[in-house]
C-alpha positions, 0 to 999 in steps of 0.5 A: 313677325320673325325674320325669314331671310333675306330677299332678293334685291330691290324687292320691297313687299314685306314679309307680312305675309285639320280637322283633328282631335280636340285633345289627345286621350292621353293628354286629356287624362294627364290635364284631369289628374292634374286639376284634381292634384292641384284644385286650387286652381281658378280662373283669375278675377280679371285681366293680368298685367300680361294682358288676357284672362288667365289662371290665378299665378298664386295657386298654380302648380309649377310648369311641367315643360319648365319656367316661363320665358321672362315676361311670359304669362305663366300659365298653370301646369294642366293647362301648359301640359296639354298646350305642350302635347298639342303643339307636339303633335300638331293638334290644335285648339278647336277655336284655332281651326279654320271654319270650314274647308271652304275657308283654307284656300286663299290664294294661287299663283301657279304652282303655289298655293297659300291656304291655311293648316287643316290637319295635325300634319300640315302643322307638323309640316310647318314646324318641320319649315322653321326648324330648317330655317331658324335652327339650321340655316340661321343662328337659333339654339334649340332645346332638346324637344325641338332637336330630337323631333328636329321642329320649331315648337312652342305651346302657342302653336296648339292656339294659333292658325298656320298660313302655309305656301306649297308647292304643288310641283314638289314635294314626295309622292304618297300613295301614288299622289303628290304631296306638294311641299310647304316652302313658306309659313306664318303664324297668326293669333287673334285677340280673342283667341289669345284673350281666352288662352293665356296671350300673346307670344309678343307679351314675352318681350313687349307690354302691349297690354296698353295699347290693345286696351286703348283700342277696345273697339278694334281687332288686333291679329299677332303675326309671327315665326315667319319662314321661307325656304331658301330657293323660294325667298323671292318676290313671287312666294313672297308676295303670295304669303303676303296675298294670304295674309291680306285675304285673312285680315278681310275675312276676319274683318282685323284692324291692328297687326303687330309682332316682333321683328328681327334684327340678326345678332345679339350686340347691339352697340353692333346694330346701333345704326339701324336701331337707331334709325328706327327709334329716330325715323318710325318711333310709334306714336303715343296711341301706338307705343308699347314698351319693351318689358323693362327686365329685357329693355335695350335702348334703341337710341344708341346714335344722334339723329345727326350722325346717321346716314339714312342711305347706310341705315336702311341697308342695314334693316332686314327687307322685312322691316324695311316692307313694314316700313313702307306700308307705314307701320311704327316701332315700339320702344326699346328692343329686346335681345333674343339669345335662342333665335340669336336676334335683337327684336323691335316691335312693329305695329301696323294699323290697316288703315295706315296701309299704303294705299297702292299696296291695297290696289295691287292686292285688291280692295277685296284680295281678288289678285291672287283669288282661286 
């Protein structure tokens, strides 16, 4: 649920809103070689404290692509290597591919279309858009690989589905055909896929394990890496992006949405007003409350409730977070400073059952408002 930038004034909807080789031959060969070198790697017997069946960390070799972020599940070298190679190429694991072309299209609004990524090229185009917004426009700091490729990418790209908003009236002409321009994107990770591939991205910042375990009958979906090109940050584009997410929720019978949402800046004291407002007015009830990881946690309760001006606090909140609150979403306990992206992150939790009825009616109980 990373930010997408400021929306036009007065807009109050949230910004929730292929087929390719299973793995490159070179990556497969490297993986086989790595497993041969480290035969001790084996699946763990149960679920780690980070959630999801992972490999036995005691026998895992050092990660070939560097150490994991604090709190992130540490993948063994062969698994991490293959995931990184896939992410760089745009190739995804077969579990992250849509079941068929008929399921790709999610909605249309004039020249704009929202659909799921189909090919590795689609994923790379989403990564380029993310780089343009996060690294060139905003304050994220790219690593060497991202700077060279001019794409924002990580190993989670290989196991996620990627939602795209396309402008069919823009883009380049390739071989006599116009290639629609990618103007918005969102990254989606289903619980069942995350459980088999090392957990969620959010787990690098927040411990969501207990919250998920407390609701074994529900299906969770992580939202992340939201991004809209600056000229398209308006009601029309974001409404279509949300329509795509809502259609995906219905098709996959999702019960709970969660992910990180960002406030610009890395000084919690400078963000005392919006953080304290969220703590006092939007803290999740016990059954939905997940905490920031102890080593990264920043206290959100920085001002007494009586000192807070609700009007000023709401003005200081990003449109994305205000949108989630209007839907009925909650925030977790504590925030996390993300120095790479230049933000301070809060955890958003949104059970589908609490979504405001007027939003459901707006897009249709069967997501029929912008259906193709």
